N, C-alpha and C positions, 0 to 999 in steps of 0.2 A: 505495501501498501504506499501508494507517494503523499507523506505528510504536508500539506498544503500551510506555507506564511507568504505575508502578506508580499512579502518582496518576491516569493516565489511565482507570486503569480503573473509577474512581469515577464520571468523564461518563458511560463506557460503561452503567452501568445504570437502567436507569429508574425515575421518583421514587419509585413503588412498593416498590420494595428499599431506598429507602433509610430505610424507616417509623418502622425499631426501634431506628436510632441515636439517641445522648441530645441532649436539648434543647442543652446546655452547648457544643458541642462536637459534635468530627470523632469517630468512632468510634476507639475503643482498638484497636489493631494487635495480631497474632499475630507475637510474635518468631522471626525464623528461629536456627534452629541453623548451626552452622561443623560440618561434616562429623568435625573431632577431636573435638569437644564429646559426641559421638553413638555410644555405644559398637556396636551393631551394627544393621541393618537388611539388608532381604529387597527397596530401592528401587536400582536400578544406574541409571546413566546410557548413554547408547551414546557412545565413543568410535575408532568404527569409521572407517576408509576413509585412515587414514593411510599404508597401507601403496600409495597412492596418489597423497599429498600433497595429499589434500584440503584441507585446514586449517593453522595454525599455531596449534600445541598450545599453544606458548608462552604464546599469548594469550587462554589459555583459561582457564588454572589459579587466576587470583583468584577470576574467575568461580564455579568447582566447587568451590572449599576453604570456602567459605562456602553453597551449596546446599544439604548435607546428605545428602549420597547416599553410600552405604559401600560400591558396589560400579561400574567400568565396565568394559565388556565391547572386548576393542583385539583390531583382525586384527597377525598377526604378521607379513605378509609377505613371505614366501618369496624375493621377486623382487626386491623392496629390499633385502634382506638379503642373496644369495646372486647379487653380478651378474658373476661369474668364478667359472669352473668347480672346486668346492674351497675356494673362500675367502671366509669369513663374517663380514662386517660387523654387528653389532649394537648400535652406537652410538646408531642414534635409537632405537630402541626402549629400549633402557639409559634413553636421560635419557627417557619416557616416561611407564615403569614408577618409576624413582626419586621423579617430581614427583608423579605421584598417590599413593604410598605416603607422601608427606614429608607433603601434604593431609589426610591420614586417609582414602583411598579405597583401594580394594582392585581393582587387575586383576584381571581373569578373561581369558582367552586366544579366539580363536578362529585355530586354525589351517588355515591357507591363504594363497594357491590355490594356481593351476601355477607354474612358469617358463620363461621362452621359452628356456632355455638348454638344457631336458632337452622338452619339450613345446612342436615348433612349432608356428604356427596363430594366436596370437593376435595382433589388431590394435594391444594394448596394453600396455605392456612387462608393463605389474601380473599380466597373466596370468588376470584375473578369469572365474571357476570354471572354468578351466580344468587337468581331474582326470590326475595323476599316473601313470596305470594302463596305459599302452598301448607300454608299453617295459621291459624289465628295467632301462635305465639309469634311465631315470624315476624308477622304484620304487626303485633303491637309492640315488637322490639325493633322495627324500622322505625314507627314515629316515634318509639322514644327516643331513638340515638341521634333521627333529625331535630325534633325539639331541642335536644342539648347542645346540639350541633347549632342552631339557629339562634340557640341563644347565645351562645359562646361568642360568634362570630357577628350579632348583628350591627354591632358599630363598625366593623372594620370591612366587611363585606357583604356586597349586595346583589350580585351575579350569581345564582344556582343552576347550575346544570342537573336533571334528573335523568340519573345512569347512562350509559356508553354504547351507542350502536344494538339498540333493545331489538333490531331486526336481522341480527346475524345472530347463527345459535351458537358459537361459545359463546355469546354476550346473555346470552337469556334461557339458562340454564335452573331447574331441569326439562320445561315445556319448550314444547316447537314455540319460536315467535311470530307474535302474534299481535296485530293493532292495539285487539282490545283488553288482553294480557298488559301489553307497556302503557295503556291511556287508565287500569283501572290503577296500577304502582302512582304514576301520575295524581289521579285522584285521591290516592290516601298520602301525598305526600306534599300539594301543591297548598292544601289549605293550610297545615304546620308549618310550614316556612310564611305561608302570608302573616300568621299572626306570631311568629315569633323573630320577624324580622321584619321589623316598621318599612315601607318601601322599597321591600326586594323586587328584586325583578330576576323572572324566572324563566329559564331555558329550554325548552322541550326539541324532543327527537334526538341530536346527539345521531342521527342515523349513518351507518357506514354504507358510504357511494351517493348514487343519486341517481339512480336509475329503478329505483325499488317502487317503484308507482305508486302499486295497488295498494302496497302496503303503506306510505304516506298517506294516498287519499283514506285509507280505511282509520288510521291514527286520529284523522281531519274529520272524520263521520263518528268518531267516538266520543268528539268534543275535547282532541289536543290543542286547540286552537285557542276556544274559552277558558284554557286553565294557566296557560305560560303568555308571554308577552314575546319570545323571541322564538327562533327555528333556528339551529344548527345540523351543520352534516361534514364530513367526513369525504371529500374529492379521489382519494386516491385513485391516480392514474400517470402512467409509464411520461406520455406528453404532456403538459398541463394544460393548453388549451384543445386538444382534441374533444371538439364535442361539447365541451365546457360551458361554452353561452347557451347554448341551446336548452340543456338539461337543466342548467340551473332558470335559465328561463321557465321549464316548466315546474318545475318544481314550486318559485314563486306564481305561476297560475293556477297550480291547484291551490296554493296558499289564500290566495286571494280570494278565491270561490268561500272562503270560509270567515278568512277575518282579514278585509281589503288593507296594502300596504303591509301589512306585519312585516319589520325586518328580520334578514338573515345570518347569521355567522357562519363562517367559515369557523367551525370548531380544531379539528384536528388534520393536519396534511405534513406528510413532510417525505424525501426520499435517502435511501441509505448512499452513505460515503464509500462501500467496498462492498466487493462481491460476496455472495456466501453469511448475507446480513439475513436476522429474520425478518420476519412480519411481513408489510405491504411492500410491492414492487422488491421483492428477493429476485425474482427471476430475469431480472435484467442487467447487463453491466453498468456497477457505478465507482467511481472514483470520488473523490472531494472537490474535483473542478465540474462536473457533472453535476450532484450536491449541491454547488453552491449556483450556477445559472439554473437549474428546477426553481428552487428558491426565490431566485428574484423573478422569476416567470408567474410564478402561483402567484405571489402576494401581491406581485403588481396587477397583476392581473383581478382579483379581489378587488383590488381598491377602483380599478377601472371600472370596474359592474360595478358599484357601489353596495358592493357586502358593506355591512357596517363595522364587522371585528372581523379579522384575518390573525390565523395562530398559528405557527411552524412549531411541527413535533419533530423534533425539543430539544432539551437543551444539553442532555448530555448522552452519549450513545452508550446503550444499559446493556452490561454485561451477564452473559447467563439471565435470559431475560423472560419470566416469568407470563406465560399464559396461563389459560383456564387450566388445561391441563397439567400446568407446575411449569420448573423449569426445564429448559428449550436447552441447554448447553450452548449456544449460539448467545453471537450478540448483535442488539438490533441497533447498527449504524447509524442512526438518522440524527442525534446529535452532532449543533454544533460546535461542541466541544466534544473533544477525542476520549473516550471512557481507558478508566484506569489512571491516564496522567492530567486530563484535566484540561489539554490546551484549546486554541480556538483553531478552525479549519476554515480552508478560503469560505465555508459558506458563515461562519462567524464573520468574518468583514464584510460579505456580500451583505449580508442582514443589518450591519452598522453601517454602511454607505447608505442603504435603503429608508433606516428610521430617521436620518437625518436630513433630507429630502423629503419625506412623504409623511412629514406630523399632519395634524389635522387640520392646520396650517392651510394644508395645500389642498385646493377645492378642482373637483373636475370641472370641466371646461369645454367647449364644443370648439375646439380652437382648427386652424386650415395646418393638415399636417400630412404632406404629399412624399411619396418615399417610390421616386421614379427613375428611369437608365440602369447604366451598368449590362453586367453581361448577361445573353440571353440565356446562362443554363440554369437558369434558378427564377422563380415564381415572385416577380415584382411583388403580386398582388395580394398572395400570401403573408406578407410582412404585417406585424400584427403594432397597433400603434394606441397611445394611448398620451391625452393631453390634460393637462392640468392648471392652473394659476397659485401662484405665492410670493404672497409678499409685493403684489403687482410684477412680476415677473415670472414668464412663459416655462413648462416642464415639459420640454417635445419630447417621451418617447418613443423607443420603435424598439423592434426587433424581426430576428425570423425564427418561426417554430419548431422549429427541427429536429429531427427525433436526435434524441442527445448521444446515442449509441454510438448513430452512423457517423456521428463526426459532421461537421461542417467549416468549411474553409472560411474567414473573412471576406467579405465581397466588398462591393462600390457602389455607392445611388448616389443620386440627386436626392436634397430633399429641399421641397418648396416649405415654410412653414409665413405664417399670417396671425397676429391675433387683433388686430388695429388696438382700438384705446385699450382693449382690459388686461393688456400684460405692455411690460415693454424688454427689448429686443436692440437693444443699444449694441454689445460684444458679445459674441457668440461663442457660446466656451460648450466644449461638448464633456460629460462628464460619465466614464465611466462607471456601471455598480457593481461593477466585478473588483475590480485594483483599486475604484476611485479614484483616478489619474485626471484632472484634468487638463485638456489640451485644447490649444486653439485651432478653428478651422484657418484653411488656408485659400482658400474660393469661394469670397462670401462676396454675394452679387445684392443689390436692394433698386426696388423698381416703386416707389412709395411704399406703400410698410410693408410689400413682398420680399422677403426677405429669401434667397436661395444658396443653398451651400452645397458644393463640389466635391466629390471623390471622398463623398463619407461611408464609413469603415458599417457594414451590417454585419451583426455580430448574432449567433443563436444566444442572447441574451440580452437585456434588456438596456441601450445607450440612452443618455441623456442630453438632449441640448438645452439651455438655458439662458442667460444673462452672466456674467463674469461677476457682477454685485451680485446676484443673488445668491452664488457659494464662497463667496471670497470673506475674509475674517473668520 
């Protein structure tokens, strides 16, 4: 496995990608922003699996403090908290919540899983995926646990997601997944949280994938949208953009028939950085550079499609990953930090760059961004674009949605942009979100408010044209 550092990213790029670097020295770098320096953002990091003690959170906080994310998805871990009937020890979760808040990151809770004290059958003590719905004792114990957790964190955590991926068999045991079964759990849980947490924001679904349409509509028919405030989903796919806008549109369309305008959260999505990882997307060839590119494409696509919060899974590689079937003996390498050593990967720096530019001050706007010209051997019309305005300056992002496992060398194209009075582009610069490099285009022409940039690189991950003033200091 190649371990990628920020400096090592430069060596990874082909010579053509560096053509616009100033002759007098290395390119300028995008300045990262600590999470405390950012007022708000829609970008979240996964902090899951501590219910299974999959990593040491103390070794992550220094890295997270300067990452720039503003949210962290945390699993509450009933089985880790109540190890004797009626006795609750939240000390481990207290430490997580307080440590994240201290560095400017707001935890949001995923509430689950089962507990072997009340749900016999799980192989592993964490009872991953086992629903407490098969006996009165289990249901009553669940309600008691939810009330205790809600009361304890009412002042610190307002966003609570109920269960995880109930539409797949591994996470809805011992029964088969069913919309009624899941909504019955939500009906049991939601009133308890509403009472215990004043102003609670409840998130339902946590659906695995985006193509289980019958299951989704079944949940809404059972009343899910009347019980929660937002719907979350986990859209794992090899190519982040493949049919994604269509599938997300279909989910939103179903939701709108029951509760128009209900917000959606992308609650869990990540890619491995190694081959032979366990978990989602394990069947494809991966390395640290591919993971970083995938991350940028997934999160920027979500921001562009007005997903209210988008969360990358996850903070650190999970060694000897625990499934519902117990310890796997394999590493789930989706972390932005390397397992065991807790050092940053290329994906960490890519996420740091994205957070620096795309906080909540960046507003999606319909600006002109046209990508054309170049060699005839690639499909210019397939280039993805994204346009935002931040602080009076445009953010024109573009990339080619290549299959990362196939490789895609840098191409060149002509960019035509126009923002009118919406945003200023007086001194164009190009920001590479993978490396953080800021370079100056060499062929720029103007015709009124239209700006044309010639011989611009097109890569298989997002590049951003903006004004130098937007990234100075």
